[in-house]
N, C-alpha and C positions, 0 to 999 in steps of 0.2 A: 525496645531497642534504645530509644533516646535516653532513658534514665541510666542505662548502663554505660552509655558513651559520655555522659556529662561529667562524672567523677574523673575519668581518665583525662578529659580535656582540661579540667582545672588542675589535675595533678602535674601536667607538663609545666605549669607556671613555676614550680619549685625545682631547681636543677638537681636537688638531692634525690628527688623521686624519679628522675628520668630512667635510671637503670631498671628500677622495679616496673615502671609502666611499660618500658620497651620489652622487658621479659614477658609481661602479661600479654602484650599485643602479639609477641612471637608465638606464644603458646595458644592463643585464642583465635588469631586472625590468619586465615589462609592467604588473604589478599596482601596483608602486611608482609608475611614471609616471602611471598612470590615477588613483590615489588622490591623488597630489601635485597634478596639474593640476586635478582636480575640486575638491579642497579649496581651492586657491588661488582658483579662479573663484567657488566658493560663498562663501568668506570675503569676497571683493571685493564680490559682490552683496549679501550681508547687511550689510556695512559701509555701503555706499551707501544701502541701504534704511533702516538704523537712523539714519544721519545725516539723511536726508530726513525721517523720522518725528519725530526729536527736534527738528529745526528747525521743522517744521510745528506740533508741539505747543507749542513755545516761543512761536512767533508767535501761536498761537491763545490761549494763556494770557495773553500780554501784551495782545493786542487786547481780550479780554474784560475784563481788569482795568482797562485804560485807559478803555474805555467806561463801566464802572461808576464809576470815579473821576470822570470828567467829569460823569456824571449826578448824583452826590452833590454835587459842588462847585457845579454849576449850580443844583441845587435849594436848597442852603444859602444861596447868595448871593442868589437870587431871593426867597426868604422874608425874608431880612434887608432887602433893598431895599423889599419891600412893607411891612415893619414900619416902616422909616424914613419912607417916603412917607406913611403913615397917621397918624403920631404928630405931636403939636403940643407944641413945647417952649416956645414963648412967651418966648424969650430967657432962660430960666433955665438957668444952667450946671449946677445940681444935677439938674434934670430931664434934661438932655442926658447927664450921666454915668450916670443910672439907665437911660435908654433905650439908651445905647451898651453898657452891661454886659449888658442883656437881649438885645440883638442879637448880641453875640459868643457868649453862651451858646447861643443858637439855632443859630448857625453851627456851633459845635463839635459840637452834638448832631446836627444834620442832616447834617453833612459826614462823620461817622464817623471823625474824625481829631483828634488833639490838637495837631498841628503846624500852627499857623496864624500868619500874620503879616500886618500891614497897615501901610501907609505913606501919609501924606497927600501928594498930588501937588502941590498949590498951596503955594508957600512964603510967600504973603502972610499976615500975622498975622490971626487970627480968635479972638475971645473964647470962642466956644462950640466951637471945634475940638477933638475928642477927640485924645489923644496917640497916637503910633504904638504898636503893640502886637506882641507875639510870644509864642507859647505852644509848649511842647514842645521848646524849643531851636532853633526855626526863626528864623534871623536874616537880616538883609539880605544878608550875604555868601553865603548859600546860593543866592540868586537871581542868575542871570547878567544882565549888562547888556543883552544882547539881548532876553531875555524881558521885563525891566522896560520897555524902550523900546516893545515891542509893546503891552503892557498900557496904558501911559500914552498912546500915540497912537491906539489904537483902542478906545474905551470900550465899544462894543457887542459885542465879540468875546471869546471865551474861548480862552486860550492855555495850552499845556502843554509840558512838557519833561522828558526822562529825566535823572535825577540819581543820584549815589551818596550813600547815607545811612548814617550811622554809628549803630548801635544802642547801647543802654545797656551792653552787654557789650563794646563796642569793635569788633564785627564789621561789616564793610562789606557793605551789601546794596543792591540796585537799588531805585529809587523813581521816583515821578512827582510833579512839582510843577505845580499848576494856578493860573493867575492871571487875574483879571478885575477890573473896576472896581466899586466900591460908592459911590454918590453919597449924601452926607449933606446933608440940606436946610440951607440957610443957612450951610453950611461949605464944601462942595465935594467933589470926588471923592477916593476912597482906592483905592489898589491893594491888593487882597487876594490872598494866596497861601496855598494849602492843599497840604501835602506828604503823600503816601501812600507807605508802603513796600510792597515786593513780596516780603516774606519768605515768606509762605505759598505764593505762586506759585513762588518759588525752590525751596522744599522739595518742592513737587509736581513741578516739572521735574526735580530731581535724582532723585527716586524713579522717575519715568518713564524717565529716561536709564539709571539702573542696571538697571531691569527690561528695557529694550530690549537693552542690551549683554549682560546675563546670558542673555536669551533668544537673542540672536544667537550667542553662544559655544556655548550648548547645542544650537542648531540645527546649527552647523558640526560639533560632535562627533557628533550624531546622524546627519548626512549621511555623515560619514566612516565611522562604524560600519556604516551600511547599505551604503555603497559597498564597504567592505572585505568584507562578507559576500557581496555580489553578485559582485564581481570574483573573490573566492576560489572561489565556485561555478562561475564561468566559466573562470578561469585554471587551476584544479586539473586539469580534464580535459586542458587544453592542455599543462600540464607533464607530465602522465602520458603523453600521446601523444608528446611530445618525448622523454622518457626511453625509451619503448618503441621509437620509431624509431631512437634511438641504439643500443639493444641489438640491434635488427634489423640495423643497418648494421655492427655489430661482429661479426656472424656468428651470433647467437642467432636462428635461423629459427623457433623454436617460440613466441616471445613474441607476445602479442596484447594488445589494449586491452580491458578489461572494458566491456561494453555495459549501460547502465542507462537504461531508459525508451525513449521514442519521439521525443525532441526532435532538434534539429539536431546536437547533440554526439553523440547516439547514432547518428545517420546517418553522421556523420564516422567514428566508431569502427568501424561495420560496414564502411564503404568501405575504411578502413585495413586492417582484418583481411582483407578480401577481396583487397586488393593484396598483403598479406603471404603469404596462401595461394598466390596466383599466383606470386609471386617464389620461394617455397620449392619449389613444384612445378617451376618452370623450372630452378632451380639444381640440384635433384636430378636432373632429366633431363640437364642438361649435365654434371653430375658422373658420372653413369652412362655417358654417351656418351664422356666423356674417359677414364674407366676402361676402357671397351671398346677405345678407340683405343690406350691405353697397352698393354693386354694384347695387342692385335693386333700392335703393333710389336714388343713383346718376344717374342711367340710366333713371329712370322714370322722375326725375327732368329735366334732359337734354332734354328728348324727349318731355316733356310738354312745354318747353320754346318756341319752334317754333310755335305750334298752339296758345299758350297763347299770344305770341306777335301779331299774327294776330287778335285774339279776342280783345286784348287791343287797337289796332289801330282802329278796328271797333267801340269799345265802346267809344273811344275818339271822333270819328266822330259823333256818335249818340248823345253823351253828349253835344258836341258843338252846336248841332242843336235842343236841347231839347225845346228851346223857340218856335219852330214851332209846337210842339206836344200839344195834350190836356194834362191837369194836370196829369192824371193817367199814361199816356205814358211817360211824362217828368220825373215823379218820378221814374218810372221803369228804364229809361235810366240812371238816376243819381245813383240808387242802383247798376245797372250793372257795371258802371264805377268804383264805390267804391270797390265792391267785387272783380272785376278783378285785381285792384291794390293790394288789400290785398292778393289775390291768388298769384300774382307775388312776393310779399314780402315773403310769406310762402315758395315758391319754392327757393328763394334766401337763406333763413335761413336753409332749408333742405340741400341744397348743401353745406353750410358752416359746418353744423353738420356732414355731410358725410365726409368732408375733415378732421375734427377733429378725427372722428372714424378711418379713414384710416391712420392718422398720417402724412398727407402730407401738413400740415399748416406750413408756414415759415414766420418769422418776417422780416419786412423791417425797420431796425432800423435807427433812426435819432436823433440827439441831439436836444431835444425839452424841452421847459419850461412847466412844468405841470400847473403852475399857469396861464400862458398866454393861454394855450390850454383850460383849464377849463373855463376861462373868455369868450373866444370866443364861446364855446358851450353854455354857459349860455345866452349870447346875442342872439344866433341863436334860442333859445327856449323861449325867452321872449315874443314873439308875441303869442305863444301857451299858455303860462302861463297867459297872460292878458285875453285871451278868457275864461279861467276858473276862473278868478278873483283871481289869485295867484300872490303874490309878490316874486320875486327871489332876494336873498341877497347873496353877495359874501364876504367871509372873507379869506384873504390869508396872514398870518404872515410869510410864507416861501414858498418854492417850486419854486422859480424863476430861479434858476440856471439850465442849460440844463442837461437833463438826457437822455441816450440812450433808446428809446422806439419806438414803431410802432405807429405814430400819428393817422393813420386811425382806428386802433383797439381801441386805448384809447378813441378816439372821439365816437366810437360806444358804448363803455361801458358807457360813460357819458351821451350820448343821451338816452340810455335805462333807466339809473337811474333817470335822470331828468324827462323823460316821465312818469315813474311809480310814482314818487313823485308828479307830477302835477295831475295825474289822481286820486291818492288816498290821496292827501293832504287836502281834504275837503276845498279848497280855502284858507288855511292858508299859512303864509310865508314859503318859503323853503330856507334853509341856505346851501350854498356850501362852505366848508372849505378846504383850501389847506395849507399844512405845510410840513416840511422836517426835517430830522436829518442827522447825518453823514453817515448813511447806507441806507436810504430809503426816498422816497417822497410818499405822500398820499393825497387823496382827499376824503372828506366825503360829502354825500348828505343826509341832514336831513330834514324830513317833520314832521308835527305835526298833521297828520291825525288820522284815526281810529286805525292804528297799527295792529299787528297780535299776535296770541297766540304763546307760545314757540314751540308747535308742528307744527304749520304752518310755523314758521320761519325756522325750520329745513328742510322743503321740498321746500322752495321757489326757489331753484336752479334746481329742477327737471324739466325734459322736459314735456311740455304741462300741467303742474300742475297749478291749480288755487285754491286759498283758498276758494273762493265763486263762483262757476260756474254760479250762478243765476245773478250775476252783469254783466252788459254789459260793453264793452270797449268803451271808448269815443275817444281814440287815436289809435284805431286799435290794432295791436300787434298779434303775432302768438303763444305765449306761449313758445317760444324758446329764447327770448331775454336774460333773466338772465342766462340761461344755456350757451349761447354763450359768454356772458360777463365773466362768471367764467372761461371758457376755454381760453379767451384772457388774463385774469389776470394770470392764471397759465402758459401760454405760455411765459409770460414775467418773470417768476420766482417769481411772486408776489402773493398776496392773495386778495380775495374779500369776506368780511365778512358782516354780517347783525346783527343788534340789533333791536328788536321791542317789543312794549308793547301795549296791548289793551288800547286804550284811550290816549296813550302817544306818538304815532307816530312811525316812523321807521328811522333808520340810516344805510346807506350803506357806507362802507369804503373800498376804493381801495388803496392798498399799493404796490408800485413798488420798487424793489431794484435799487441801483445806478449802479450796475455792475453784471456780471455773470448771464445773463438770461438763464433759463433752467428749472430745476426741481423746484417745489414749495418749499419755505423755511418756515416751520411752526414757526420757532423761530424768524422770521423777526419781529422786534418791530416797530409798526406803530407810526408815529409822531402824527397822528390824533386818539384820543381815540374812541373806538367803542361804548362804553356805555356812553351817555352824562352825564357829571358830573359838568360842569361849568355853573351852573344856573345863575351866575352873568352876564355872557356874553349874555345869552338869555334875561335876564331882560333889559340889556343895549340896545339890539336890539329891544325891545318892542314886544317880541313874546307872543303868546296867552297862556292861561292856558290849561291843558289837557282836551280832550273831555270827557264828562261824558258818560260812557257806562252803560249798565244795572247792571253790577257788582258794578260799582262805585256808581250808584244810590241806590242800596240796602245798600251799606256801609254807605252812607250819610243819609239813612233813608227816602228817598223819597217815597211817597205813591204809585205812579203809573208811569209806564214807559212813559205814555203820558206826564208827567211833564218833563221827560228828553228830549223828542222830542221837547218841546216848549222852551227849554233853548237856549240862544244865548250867544256866547262869545263876547269879546270886539270888535272883527272885524266884528260882525254881521253875522257870519256863523253859521247856525243851526247845532246843535250836533245831530247825529243819532246813534241808537244802531246797532252795527254790528252783523250780525248773525254769520259770519264766519271769519271776519277780511278782510284784503286787498286781492285783486285779482291781483296778479302781474305776 
């Protein structure tokens, strides 16, 4: 676990890698996804709640302040109106000025604000009319025309409006201006305006908002911390179970999950441990059964070799003297000799298979030229090919430099491939191609016989499997040759692959690495293509056209399968319809 976490930790140091690292964590970490989703949802919820609370508090503060302002203004104007109504000026301008000064002082005192302004509504000249006034910097420009129109036209109503006010330090704050009429006896109505700032409420609102956002952030962090602890307590057993299952899958059958407590995770751990115990028990039973089977095959093969040797010697003696017997007895002696030889070959292959199953096969490496080795094997099989009317052709653009391999096992692979190609090549030419590249050498054995279906090609390396059991073997064989050949190829760290097509023949390609024999390398690129593609080479060699099978005949529109059976290719080899394909 730490080696995997360290690169991600260092990757966070570069901002350019953050999206990639975050995406990797999202895909790989259940804990990261859970914390991220929960944090996002919690943050959204708390943000919405804080916004709603801030707005609610703001509206409540404003409404309370507005009601308070309206009440103060109404009380101040009402008291002033009562004072004016009860006073008697008797036409004296001096008494009017004294009265007016007293009224304004009462208004300023009762209204709890210094910003007051008043303007006479009637423009007609009046000797006793007090002049317009303004205190605290409140001027006529601060009052909007709409508010003045409402105050002038509706004398019995109180009107208010939100405004922006500039304080002494130049800071802009919110405020409320209230307007209503004040009627002066013998003079006429005045429009009076009182302005109130909301600086205290603004400070209170800012404090509340800061408190809300700080509390919200703290709540998110607390939720994340709690969630991290909870998910860690839940995810850690899951990670431990995942690591344990991976070790179990890799072959460590003794590993178990520690059980703590009696909760659901403990129940899961006990169930997993019970499953691991069962798997371990079954695997041990199967391993013991396989070992018994391997020992049985090996012991039986060894035990049969002694009497088989005696039988083979007797069969050789009888077969050497078959000329002295009557025809039926001579034929029986010949069959006895042939089948005893085949039986001995089967025992040899069974012993080889048992060695592979037991893992006791060792390579005897020598620096060998694959091209020379393939050419030698081709020459050794040429007599058998001539008996079947088959021409062997050798193409080797590369593969001459020595490569470490076990020559005996590679020869066995080539003999098996050549024997199969001769037996199932329908008398057509067989091309053996050897080539190399910087990492591997390869040999391909290509025949142009009946070929196999894709399903048959997938099973061609199975033990004792034949595509068409009804077809007899002309070169013997035990049904284990390709299986042993595949084991020899893998023992070299190479591959043995097959391509086949009904009517188009079959191509086996053996690829061996130039170094590091051991486990098979699926990524090993073969210098010899598995699927034939260079038709120009085939044309240059004078190879035949594909065999017409029943499927091909139907495609070409031939009326009867009998017509297919009568076709002859340019080499004079009759084309036959394969029921199942090659029997390899």
